[in-house]
C-alpha positions as CSV (number, residue, x, y, z in Angstrom):
1,M,0.0,0.0,0.0
2,A,1.7,3.1,-1.3
3,L,-0.2,5.4,1.0
4,V,1.1,3.6,4.1
5,Q,4.6,3.9,2.8
6,E,4.1,7.7,2.3
7,A,2.7,8.0,5.8
8,R,5.9,6.4,7.2
9,K,7.8,9.3,5.6
10,L,6.0,12.0,7.5
11,K,8.3,14.4,9.3
12,P,9.7,14.2,11.8
13,T,10.4,10.6,10.7
14,G,10.8,7.9,13.3
15,T,8.3,9.6,15.7
16,V,5.1,8.0,17.0
17,R,3.2,10.2,14.5
18,S,4.6,8.6,11.4
19,Y,4.0,5.1,12.8
20,A,0.5,6.1,13.9
21,M,-0.5,7.5,10.6
22,A,0.8,4.5,8.7
23,M,-1.1,2.1,11.1
24,L,-4.2,4.3,11.0
25,I,-4.3,4.2,7.2
26,A,-3.7,0.4,7.1
27,L,-6.3,-0.3,9.7
28,V,-9.0,1.8,8.1
29,Y,-8.2,0.3,4.7
30,L,-8.0,-3.3,5.9
31,T,-11.0,-3.3,8.2
32,G,-13.5,-0.8,6.7
33,L,-13.6,1.2,10.0
34,R,-14.7,4.8,9.7
35,I,-11.9,7.2,10.4
36,G,-13.6,8.6,13.5
37,E,-14.1,5.1,14.9
38,A,-10.4,4.3,14.5
39,L,-9.4,7.6,16.1
40,R,-11.5,6.9,19.1
41,L,-10.0,3.5,19.8
42,T,-8.2,3.0,23.1
43,I,-5.8,0.3,24.2
44,K,-8.5,-1.6,26.0
45,D,-10.6,-1.8,22.7
46,F,-8.1,-4.2,21.2
47,R,-8.7,-7.8,22.3
48,S,-6.6,-10.8,21.4
49,D,-8.8,-13.8,22.0
50,P,-10.0,-13.8,19.3
51,Y,-8.4,-10.8,17.6
52,R,-11.1,-8.0,17.6
53,L,-11.7,-4.4,18.1
54,F,-14.5,-2.9,20.2
55,I,-16.1,0.0,18.5
56,A,-18.1,2.1,21.0
57,K,-20.9,4.5,19.9
58,S,-20.5,3.8,16.2
59,K,-23.0,5.1,13.6
60,F,-26.4,5.7,15.2
61,G,-24.8,5.3,18.7
62,K,-24.5,1.5,18.5
63,D,-21.6,-0.5,19.9
64,R,-20.1,-3.4,17.8
65,W,-17.1,-5.8,17.5
66,V,-14.9,-6.0,14.5
67,L,-13.1,-9.2,14.0
68,L,-9.5,-8.9,12.7
69,K,-7.5,-11.2,10.5
70,D,-4.4,-12.5,12.2
71,S,-2.2,-10.5,9.9
72,V,-3.9,-7.2,10.7
73,A,-3.9,-7.9,14.4
74,L,-0.2,-8.8,14.3
75,K,0.5,-5.4,12.6
76,L,-1.5,-3.6,15.2
77,Q,0.4,-5.5,18.0
78,A,3.7,-4.5,16.4
79,Y,2.6,-0.9,16.2
80,L,1.6,-0.9,19.9
81,E,5.0,-2.2,20.8
82,V,6.6,0.7,18.9
83,R,4.1,3.1,20.5
84,R,5.2,1.9,24.0
85,R,8.7,3.2,23.3
86,F,7.4,6.7,22.9
87,V,4.7,7.1,25.6
88,E,3.3,5.2,28.6
89,Q,0.2,3.3,28.0
90,T,-2.9,2.7,30.1
91,P,-6.0,0.8,29.1
92,D,-7.7,4.2,28.4
93,S,-4.9,5.6,26.3
94,P,-5.8,6.3,22.7
95,I,-4.2,3.9,20.2
96,F,-3.3,6.6,17.7
97,L,-1.1,9.5,18.8
98,N,0.2,12.7,17.3
99,K,3.9,13.7,17.4
100,Y,3.3,15.2,20.9
101,G,2.0,11.9,22.3
102,R,-1.6,13.0,22.5
103,A,-4.7,11.6,20.7
104,L,-4.6,12.1,17.0
105,S,-7.3,14.5,16.0
106,Y,-9.9,13.9,13.3
107,R,-9.2,17.4,12.0
108,S,-5.5,17.4,12.7
109,P,-3.8,20.0,10.5
110,H,-0.6,18.1,10.9
111,A,-1.8,15.5,8.4
112,L,-1.9,18.2,5.7
113,S,1.3,20.1,6.6
114,E,4.9,19.7,5.9
115,G,4.4,19.0,2.2
116,C,2.8,15.7,2.7
117,L,-0.4,16.4,0.8
118,I,-0.8,13.4,-1.4
119,N,-2.7,13.2,-4.7
120,V,-4.0,9.8,-5.7
121,R,-4.3,9.5,-9.5
122,S,-4.8,6.6,-11.8
123,D,-1.0,6.4,-12.4
124,G,-0.2,6.3,-8.7
125,L,0.7,8.5,-5.7
126,H,2.2,11.9,-6.2
127,R,3.2,14.5,-3.6
128,S,1.5,17.8,-4.2
129,S,3.6,20.8,-5.1
130,S,2.0,23.0,-2.4
């Protein structure tokens, strides 16, 4: 997934933000979660027996479980291990963090800054010139 590779290049590289954006894009793509649902996930929402995510107050205020393929769950576990290196985790901690270690915002201007606007065209991904 080229978009995930581009997310890993977000500056400053090697921060929790670049890992979080890459995992967020992959999780939304691979599970069909809505972006807002993914951003509201906390550590306690990820369960491993079987691999699943608890989605609280989804569309129309309903709660639901989303089963994960093993490959997706293992990627999420690997991301959470990386995340632990950057910031302490509690069960109520958000899964996806910005570069300051706080919850990634739905309207985060950081996703559009630093020249990382990405255009998806039929011939592939291209960085925008702005």
